C-alpha positions in Angstrom: 0.0 0.0 0.0 1.3 3.4 -0.9 0.1 6.4 1.1 -1.7 9.0 -0.9 1.2 11.0 -2.5 0.5 13.4 -5.3 2.8 12.5 -8.2 3.4 16.2 -9.0 4.9 16.7 -5.6 7.5 13.9 -5.9 11.1 14.8 -6.6 13.7 12.3 -7.8 17.0 11.8 -5.9 20.0 12.2 -8.1 22.9 11.7 -5.7 26.6 12.5 -6.1 29.2 10.4 -4.2 28.9 11.0 -0.5 25.2 12.2 -0.6 22.7 10.7 1.8 18.9 10.9 2.1 16.8 10.0 5.1 13.2 9.8 5.7 10.0 7.8 6.4 9.0 5.3 3.8 5.7 6.3 2.2 5.6 3.6 -0.5 6.9 2.7 -3.8 4.0 1.3 -6.0 0.4 0.6 -6.2 0.5 -1.9 -3.4 2.8 -3.2 -0.7 4.3 -5.9 -2.9 5.4 -3.2 -5.4 7.2 -1.5 -2.6 10.6 -2.6 -3.9 10.0 -5.2 -6.6 8.0 -3.9 -9.6 8.8 -0.2 -9.8 12.3 -0.3 -8.4 11.5 3.0 -6.6 11.0 3.9 -3.0 9.1 7.0 -1.8 10.7 8.7 1.2 9.3 11.7 3.1 12.0 13.8 4.5 11.8 15.8 7.7 10.9 18.9 5.8 7.8 17.1 4.4 9.2 16.7 0.8 8.6 13.4 -0.8 11.5 12.0 -2.8 11.7 9.0 -5.1 14.8 6.9 -4.6 15.8 4.5 -7.4 16.6 1.0 -6.0 19.4 -1.2 -7.2 19.8 -4.9 -6.4 21.7 -4.2 -3.2 19.1 -1.8 -1.8 16.2 -4.2 -2.8 18.1 -7.0 -1.0 18.7 -4.9 2.1 15.1 -3.8 2.3 13.9 -7.4 2.1 16.5 -8.7 4.5 15.5 -6.1 7.1 11.7 -6.6 6.5 11.3 -2.9 5.8 7.7 -1.7 5.6 5.8 1.6 5.0 6.4 3.9 8.0 10.0 2.7 8.7 12.7 5.4 8.8 15.8 4.8 6.7 18.9 6.5 5.6 20.5 5.7 2.2 24.0 6.8 1.3 25.5 6.8 -2.2 29.2 6.1 -2.2 29.8 6.4 -5.9 30.5 4.0 -8.8 32.8 1.1 -8.2 34.2 -1.6 -10.3 34.2 -5.3 -9.6 37.2 -7.5 -10.4 35.2 -8.7 -13.5 35.3 -5.1 -14.8 31.6 -4.6 -14.4 30.7 -1.3 -12.7 28.0 -0.8 -10.0 26.7 1.9 -7.7 27.7 1.4 -4.1 25.1 2.3 -1.5 24.6 1.6 2.2 21.2 1.5 4.0 20.6 2.2 7.7 17.2 1.3 9.1 15.5 2.7 12.2 12.7 0.3 13.2 11.7 2.8 15.9 
């Protein structure tokens, strides 16, 4: 379930290396199962009330599932920049911190 968030009031997070975003999860799709599977986006409401869409990569999706994250949880996502695996393939490095308060 996604809380009622008007699409014209949603900004998209375009981080640079070292940027973080924190907020309360408001949703990510038409229902709870779409929270981090179908749309690959997560809606966060920041302390100032702004709603921001965060694009999810495989690491973030795995971290959300592993931590049983649900709407209403507070999280912080940090983008560390692009890195390269030994295979030569590049990826975006993120960390996620969850506050199940």
